[in-house]
C-alpha positions, -999 to +999 in steps of 0.1 A: +408-550-027+437-574-050+438-584-086+426-617-091+464-633-104+437-652-132+434-619-150+474-621-158+483-642-192+517-637-215+505-642-249+526-670-265+552-661-291+549-619-280+575-600-295+605-582-266+614-592-237+598-614-208+601-584-187+585-559-214+558-581-220+552-584-182+551-542-182+527-542-210+503-569-197+500-547-165+497-512-182+469-523-207+453-540-179+455-502-164+445-482-193+417-509-209+396-504-170+403-536-154+424-526-132+416-495-111+435-470-089+443-485-054+442-526-059+472-544-050+487-566-073+498-600-066+535-603-052+566-603-071+570-637-058+539-652-067+534-635-103+564-653-111+550-686-103+522-681-117+538-667-152+565-691-153+591-663-151+621-652-128+607-630-101+635-608-107+617-603-142+589-597-122+603-570-099+623-550-126+587-546-148+571-530-114+599-511-109+594-497-142+555-494-133+565-474-108+584-448-123+560-443-150+531-438-122+512-466-134+518-483-095+529-471-063+549-491-034+536-489-002+565-502+020+561-541+027+523-541+022+533-541-020+522-527-050+489-508-066+476-496-090+485-455-082+460-428-076+473-408-106+479-437-129+465-427-164+425-434-166+408-450-192+390-432-216+348-428-206+333-428-243+321-452-258+332-463-299+307-452-317+289-483-339+306-484-375+282-471-400+278-479-436+308-464-455+287-444-486+316-428-506+318-437-537+352-439-537+360-451-577+348-417-583+364-399-552+403-414-559+415-386-589+443-414-592+453-449-582+484-466-571+473-502-564+476-532-592+514-526-601+538-552-610+558-550-579+554-586-561+547-585-525+573-607-504+556-633-479+552-621-446+564-653-433+595-658-459+615-664-421+593-697-418+607-709-450+638-737-447+651-728-481+647-690-486+662-680-520+647-644-511+663-615-525+670-582-505+667-593-465+691-595-444+706-624-421+703-617-385+739-639-381+757-615-404+745-578-394+767-558-361+738-561-336+763-550-306+780-518-323+745-509-339+729-508-308+760-491-290+758-462-324+724-459-316+731-450-275+755-428-282+729-409-309+703-412-280+732-394-255+731-360-244+756-345-268+737-360-293+700-339-284+697-317-310+702-349-340+676-365-318+649-339-313+657-311-339+634-305-370+662-301-395+632-285-421+650-296-451+684-301-441+700-335-432+726-344-403+761-334-416+782-361-400+765-384-425+766-361-457+807-355-452+810-396-444+792-394-482+814-370-494+848-378-483+844-423-482+818-438-503+816-414-531+853-417-537+852-460-538+829-455-566+850-425-583+830-396-572+835-364-562+806-342-547+801-309-525+775-311-495+752-293-519+748-319-541+740-346-517+704-357-506+696-380-479+670-403-485+646-426-475+659-455-492+668-459-528+630-461-543+623-424-526+654-413-544+634-429-579+604-410-570+615-375-559+634-380-591+608-391-617+583-365-595+610-337-609+619-344-644+584-361-659+552-353-668+529-365-697+549-349-722+585-361-714+596-398-723+616-417-700+636-453-708+639-484-683+659-514-689+639-546-693+639-564-674+640-542-645+635-531-609+589-533-611+585-508-587+605-488-603+584-493-633+551-487-611+565-455-601+573-440-635+540-450-646+525-428-622+544-398-636+523-400-669+555-399-690+555-423-718+578-450-705+598-472-734+613-505-719+644-518-738+655-553-736+693-553-719+715-577-735+747-595-717+761-562-710+733-543-701+713-517-715+724-508-755+730-470-758+719-477-793+688-485-789+673-457-765+652-440-790+651-404-803+631-382-777+642-394-748+645-372-719+656-394-691+672-427-694+674-449-661+693-472-657+717-499-634+753-505-648+770-517-622+744-545-616+718-551-638+686-556-613+671-585-621+701-602-651+732-591-624+750-579-663+775-552-656+782-527-682+813-526-693+836-490-696+833-488-733+795-492-734+793-466-703+810-440-726+785-447-753+758-445-733+768-408-718+776-401-756+737-409-769+724-390-736+745-362-748+731-364-780+696-365-766+703-341-741+690-367-715+693-373-682+703-408-669+699-418-635+720-444-623+714-463-595+745-483-580+733-509-559+750-538-541+781-521-555+794-531-518+787-568-519+818-569-547+838-604-539+848-617-569+870-588-582+869-546-578+838-530-592+836-508-623+840-471-615+801-454-616+788-441-647+789-408-624+823-408-622+825-403-657+801-375-661+816-349-679+785-329-685+766-329-648+735-351-666+742-382-641+718-382-613+733-414-587+714-430-566+730-448-539+714-465-504+727-486-470+692-506-473+714-540-491+744-536-470+730-530-437+693-538-437+659-532-457+643-517-426+664-489-425+651-470-457+685-450-462+696-439-486+710-410-513+709-386-543+741-372-558+734-342-586+739-313-598+734-282-570+702-270-588+686-306-590+695-312-552+680-280-542+650-285-565+652-322-545+658-311-513+623-285-514+605-314-528+613-339-498+602-311-476+570-303-484+566-349-482+586-360-454+606-330-438+637-352-435+647-387-428+650-390-390+675-373-372+676-401-348+684-429-381+708-402-400+733-399-366+728-433-359+742-445-393+771-420-392+786-433-361+781-468-380+799-456-406+829-435-396+835-458-363+848-483-391+823-507-385+799-504-412+834-518-437+837-545-407+808-560-414+814-552-455+841-578-456+819-598-428+792-601-455+815-604-486+831-635-473+798-650-468+783-644-499+812-655-515+808-693-497+771-689-505+781-681-543+800-709-543+777-735-528+752-720-551+770-724-581+787-763-577+744-772-563+734-757-596+758-775-613+752-807-597+717-805-605+716-791-642+700-757-639+703-732-661+718-696-646+709-669-672+729-641-654+758-646-627+768-608-617+807-601-628+814-592-594+796-608-568+762-595-555+736-615-537+718-628-561+714-652-595+693-651-622+680-682-637+661-697-663+639-727-664+637-753-689+609-751-721+578-757-708+580-748-672+567-714-659+581-695-629+550-690-612+537-722-611+575-735-600+574-710-572+539-722-560+553-755-561+577-747-546+564-729-513+544-763-501+578-779-498+595-747-477+613-733-504+608-696-516+619-684-553+607-653-567+596-654-599+612-635-629+576-622-649+571-592-627+604-580-636+594-576-674+572-554-688+544-555-720+514-581-727+541-609-738+565-614-707+589-642-709+579-667-682+607-693-674+630-670-652+629-665-619+654-652-593+677-667-565+689-646-538+712-664-517+720-629-486+695-651-464+697-689-464+726-704-447+752-723-470+749-758-452+708-754-464+721-745-502+725-782-518+688-789-506+675-766-513+690-765-551+678-802-555+642-795-545+646-765-575+652-792-599+629-817-588+601-792-591+612-784-629+614-817-637+579-828-624+566-797-646+575-811-680 
């Protein structure tokens, strides 16, 4: 018996190659019970004509399905559903009942309702995506990343791919961070003082979990990274927002009783302010006087295309009280979720145990792939390429903003990938962002970055890591037009 060719169709816009789509379509037909053992499939030529794809695409899909024992080839007769193909389940799902659990009582802690804004899933569909922190596929080195991933899948690295590291990390990645990444920031650290994390967010969560509770007090910059403020709120600590100025966090404003200080001295989030050396020294002196710890989030230091970045705050630390957080998410791609934290050995030992209790360790294959990409020089090449592109876009941004008479509130001393903007009096950036979406322009309202009930509504952030240079003037012109319309 043959399977009717009308049952075969491809879904428009489906992910993956055509070969993968054909393979998945047939496998799902077998797993769902629509195709039965012994049934004959259409010839590769006939199915290719029906689907509008090349014959080799169908032939390769059939060959792969034979290798996986979904199909069997019978000489010149053709391809059939294998007798040993996976059998669809014989049970039927039970009808969904009414949820009788009172979740308002069952949940002893809530994590929803924070300030962290959600970026739209369709942001790539915007013609003018002034979005921050997303990767530009035209700048990423796909070919060499793929080669490094394939190398990490090889027999030589089988242990890195398959072994449970328990609480350990990939030694090649740790070695690169210790010998290359940290010295560029003026930091010296032993492997025992380095922990690989699932991005900077994971490192910040680990530090807050270890250092804070309802009896302790933490200082956070205002404005600041909303997700960081949310996770500190979850810790139950007394959270004190301290307003930043043109040089970042003012040490003299840090109140007595502070146990932990969270700061972004090299590239303040979101104002992009850079803390001068004298203030960094004053911040360390204030922390010493309070016997407080300092958590330094050193994001985007690689994007210093205007001048060499200042040494990290950790490099000035003589007491071991600075905990350094770094990440490859901004410089490679955010979906990588790979970062690291550096601190005194007793702290890292406890962080390692806490991480192991939660997720054991970041995937070994991802760590080894990143280690190869970094150590073979591909990372440095990508940083140079990204820096040049961001420099060009920065110039286009500033020129277009000047032409349209918009106001920059913070532009970053050394570079970066965003500008902190201020709308005219009477213009709310949330309304501005909503209005611009209808014109295919995406901007980030600044209100969620601020703490407290009376949050300024005039600020917004413009990222330029994902928008082509040629489109920048048109996007800025639309922002200016929308601002004028709201006055």
